[in-house]
C-alpha positions as CSV (number, residue, x, y, z in Angstrom):
1,M,0.0,0.0,0.0
2,R,2.8,2.4,0.9
3,R,4.5,1.6,-2.4
4,H,1.3,2.5,-4.3
5,F,0.9,5.7,-2.3
6,L,4.4,6.8,-3.1
7,L,4.0,6.0,-6.8
8,L,0.7,8.0,-6.9
9,S,2.3,10.9,-5.1
10,A,5.2,10.9,-7.5
11,T,2.8,10.8,-10.5
12,V,0.8,13.7,-9.2
13,G,3.9,15.6,-8.5
14,L,5.1,15.1,-12.1
15,F,1.8,16.3,-13.5
16,W,1.9,19.4,-11.2
17,I,5.5,20.2,-12.3
18,A,4.6,19.8,-16.0
19,G,1.6,22.0,-15.6
20,A,3.6,24.7,-13.8
21,L,6.2,24.6,-16.6
22,R,3.5,25.0,-19.3
23,A,2.1,27.9,-17.4
24,A,5.6,29.5,-17.1
25,D,6.1,29.1,-20.8
26,E,2.8,30.8,-21.7
27,P,3.2,34.5,-22.2
28,V,1.2,36.9,-20.1
29,L,-1.3,38.6,-22.4
30,N,-1.5,42.4,-22.9
31,T,1.5,43.3,-20.7
32,L,4.9,44.7,-21.2
33,T,8.2,43.2,-20.0
34,D,10.7,45.4,-18.3
35,K,12.8,45.3,-21.4
36,E,9.9,46.4,-23.6
37,K,9.2,49.3,-21.2
38,A,12.8,50.3,-21.3
39,D,12.7,50.2,-25.1
40,G,9.8,52.6,-25.3
41,W,6.9,50.2,-25.9
42,K,3.4,51.2,-24.9
43,L,0.2,49.2,-24.7
44,L,-2.7,50.2,-27.0
45,F,-5.0,47.7,-25.4
46,D,-5.0,46.8,-21.7
47,G,-6.9,43.5,-22.1
48,K,-9.8,44.7,-20.0
49,T,-11.3,47.8,-21.6
50,T,-11.5,49.6,-24.9
51,K,-9.8,52.7,-23.4
52,G,-7.7,54.5,-26.0
53,W,-10.0,53.7,-28.9
54,H,-13.1,55.2,-30.4
55,K,-15.4,54.6,-33.4
56,Y,-14.1,56.2,-36.6
57,K,-15.5,59.7,-36.8
58,G,-17.5,58.9,-33.6
59,K,-17.1,58.7,-29.9
60,D,-17.6,55.4,-28.0
61,V,-16.6,52.1,-29.4
62,G,-19.6,50.2,-30.8
63,D,-21.1,47.4,-28.7
64,Q,-20.2,44.7,-31.2
65,W,-16.6,45.3,-30.1
66,K,-16.1,43.5,-26.8
67,V,-13.2,42.4,-24.6
68,V,-13.4,38.6,-24.5
69,H,-10.8,36.4,-22.8
70,G,-8.2,39.2,-23.0
71,A,-8.9,39.9,-26.7
72,L,-10.5,42.9,-28.4
73,A,-13.1,40.9,-30.4
74,L,-15.6,41.9,-33.0
75,S,-18.8,39.8,-33.0
76,H,-21.7,40.7,-35.2
77,K,-24.1,38.3,-33.3
78,D,-23.9,40.5,-30.2
79,G,-24.9,44.1,-30.1
80,K,-26.1,46.5,-32.8
81,N,-23.2,48.8,-33.5
82,G,-19.9,47.9,-34.9
83,G,-17.8,49.9,-37.4
84,D,-14.1,50.6,-37.6
85,I,-12.4,51.7,-34.4
86,I,-9.3,54.0,-34.3
87,T,-6.8,55.0,-31.7
88,D,-7.2,58.2,-29.8
89,D,-3.6,59.0,-30.5
90,D,-1.9,59.7,-33.8
91,F,1.5,58.2,-34.8
92,D,4.0,58.9,-37.6
93,S,7.1,56.6,-37.4
94,F,6.5,53.5,-35.2
95,E,6.7,49.8,-34.7
96,L,3.3,48.2,-34.1
97,A,3.0,44.6,-32.8
98,I,-0.4,42.9,-32.7
99,D,-1.8,39.4,-32.6
100,W,-4.9,38.5,-34.6
101,K,-7.2,35.6,-35.2
102,V,-10.0,35.3,-37.8
103,T,-13.0,33.1,-38.2
104,K,-13.7,31.1,-41.3
105,G,-13.9,33.3,-44.4
106,A,-13.2,36.5,-42.4
107,N,-11.8,39.7,-43.7
108,S,-10.5,42.7,-41.7
109,G,-7.5,45.0,-41.8
110,I,-5.2,47.3,-39.9
111,M,-4.9,50.8,-41.4
112,Y,-2.3,53.4,-40.4
113,H,-1.8,57.2,-40.9
114,V,-5.6,57.4,-40.9
115,A,-7.1,60.9,-40.7
116,E,-10.8,61.3,-39.8
117,I,-11.5,63.7,-42.6
118,E,-13.1,61.3,-45.2
119,D,-16.1,59.1,-45.2
120,A,-14.0,55.9,-44.7
121,P,-10.6,55.2,-43.2
122,Y,-9.3,53.5,-46.3
123,M,-9.6,56.8,-48.2
124,T,-6.5,58.1,-46.3
125,G,-4.8,55.1,-44.6
126,P,-3.0,52.2,-46.4
127,E,-4.1,48.8,-45.1
128,Y,-2.3,45.7,-43.8
129,Q,-4.8,43.0,-44.9
130,I,-6.2,40.6,-42.3
131,L,-7.8,37.6,-44.0
132,D,-8.6,33.9,-44.0
133,N,-6.7,33.2,-47.2
134,A,-8.2,29.8,-47.7
135,G,-11.8,30.8,-47.1
136,H,-12.1,34.2,-48.7
137,E,-12.1,35.3,-52.4
138,D,-9.3,37.9,-51.7
139,G,-7.0,35.0,-50.7
140,K,-6.9,33.8,-54.3
141,H,-5.0,37.0,-55.3
142,A,-1.6,37.7,-53.7
143,E,-2.0,41.5,-53.8
144,T,-5.2,41.2,-51.6
145,S,-4.2,38.3,-49.4
146,A,-3.2,38.4,-45.8
147,A,-0.3,40.7,-44.9
148,S,-0.5,42.5,-48.3
149,C,-0.6,46.3,-48.5
150,Y,-4.1,45.8,-49.7
151,A,-4.5,45.9,-53.5
152,L,-1.0,47.4,-53.9
153,Y,1.8,45.2,-52.7
154,A,1.7,41.4,-52.4
155,P,3.4,39.4,-49.7
156,S,6.4,37.4,-50.7
157,K,4.9,34.2,-49.3
158,D,1.9,33.0,-47.4
159,V,2.8,32.4,-43.7
160,T,-0.6,32.6,-42.2
161,K,-1.7,30.1,-39.6
162,P,-4.9,28.1,-39.8
163,V,-8.3,29.7,-38.9
164,G,-8.7,29.8,-35.1
165,E,-5.0,30.2,-34.4
166,W,-3.3,33.4,-33.5
167,N,-1.0,35.2,-36.0
168,H,1.6,37.8,-35.0
169,T,1.9,40.9,-37.0
170,R,4.4,43.8,-37.0
171,I,4.2,47.0,-39.0
172,I,7.3,49.1,-39.0
173,I,7.2,52.6,-40.4
174,K,10.3,54.7,-40.4
175,G,9.9,57.9,-42.3
176,S,8.5,56.9,-45.7
177,H,9.8,53.2,-45.5
178,V,7.2,50.6,-44.5
179,E,7.6,46.9,-43.7
180,H,4.9,44.3,-43.1
181,W,5.9,41.3,-41.0
182,L,3.8,38.2,-40.4
183,N,4.8,35.4,-37.9
184,D,8.4,36.7,-37.8
185,V,8.8,36.8,-41.6
186,K,9.1,40.1,-43.5
187,V,6.7,39.7,-46.4
188,V,6.3,43.3,-47.8
189,S,8.3,46.5,-48.0
190,Y,7.6,49.7,-49.8
191,D,8.3,53.5,-49.6
192,L,5.4,55.9,-49.4
193,G,5.5,58.7,-52.0
194,S,8.2,57.0,-54.1
195,D,7.9,56.6,-57.9
196,D,7.1,52.9,-57.4
197,W,4.4,53.7,-54.8
198,N,2.8,56.3,-57.0
199,K,2.8,53.9,-59.9
200,H,1.0,51.3,-57.8
201,V,-1.5,53.8,-56.5
202,A,-2.2,55.2,-60.0
203,A,-3.1,51.7,-61.2
204,S,-5.5,51.1,-58.3
205,K,-8.9,52.3,-57.0
206,F,-7.0,54.5,-54.5
207,K,-6.1,57.0,-57.2
208,E,-9.6,58.4,-56.7
209,W,-8.8,59.6,-53.2
210,K,-6.2,62.3,-53.3
211,K,-5.3,62.1,-49.6
212,F,-4.7,58.4,-49.7
213,G,-1.2,57.5,-48.4
214,T,-0.2,61.2,-48.0
215,I,-1.0,61.7,-44.3
216,K,2.3,61.8,-42.3
217,K,0.8,61.2,-38.9
218,G,-2.5,59.6,-38.1
219,G,-4.5,57.0,-36.2
220,I,-4.3,53.2,-36.3
221,D,-7.6,51.7,-37.5
222,L,-9.0,48.2,-37.0
223,Q,-11.5,47.4,-39.7
224,D,-15.0,46.1,-39.4
225,H,-15.5,44.4,-42.8
226,G,-18.6,42.5,-41.6
227,D,-16.8,39.5,-40.2
228,D,-15.8,38.3,-36.8
229,V,-12.2,38.9,-35.8
230,A,-10.1,39.3,-32.6
231,Y,-7.0,41.2,-31.7
232,R,-4.7,41.1,-28.6
233,N,-1.2,42.1,-27.4
234,I,-1.5,45.4,-29.2
235,K,1.6,47.5,-28.5
236,I,3.5,50.2,-30.1
237,R,6.8,52.1,-29.8
238,V,7.5,55.4,-31.5
239,L,10.6,55.4,-33.8
240,S,12.8,58.2,-35.0
241,D,12.5,58.8,-38.7
242,K,16.1,60.0,-38.8
243,K,18.6,57.8,-40.7
244,E,21.1,56.0,-38.6
245,K,24.7,57.0,-39.1
């Protein structure tokens, strides 16, 4: 009996240690490490409220945007009011880090340098496409697939994770240079206002909106495209746009 008791105790102990190790390995959501704080990172989402965000050209965040299990989630089954949401603060050169997860067939986007002067955010701000590549029509075309600069620059490869899993995005803007990263892979780079940029814009629908891509400092917008999507670990650090010597 004593032998069985010791064996049971040892087994329980191993399970407890394994569980503790798994918990230690799991990152704490919506927080900053001491190093991140020292490097100038700031949270744009505290994991509990929608503080720091408002509806595009409005006030309060719509009730279809909710904080669910530490994520800023858009659900069209609950509430009556969605719409794009945008940061209260404006940014010029920055590094944005954000996790996102889509439902089957979902479409959303992250727009930057958005000015609340037009009817829609995409009339001023370029878009980092958020998409279920396998389940949405836009996924069939590289220039409108996930991580593209929507309808302008295609990602070099598809490194999205399956629906229901979290993807990690970084958008780096330093002066006019922009980089799109997805799951630790740089997939897109371009220069705002360059000849190449202007050529791409002239061949797209964005040529109709004269302010598109010209705003130097603006808000960061999360798009409501009619589908359910969730974001978390939203953090930013302001960068200098001066060239390093």
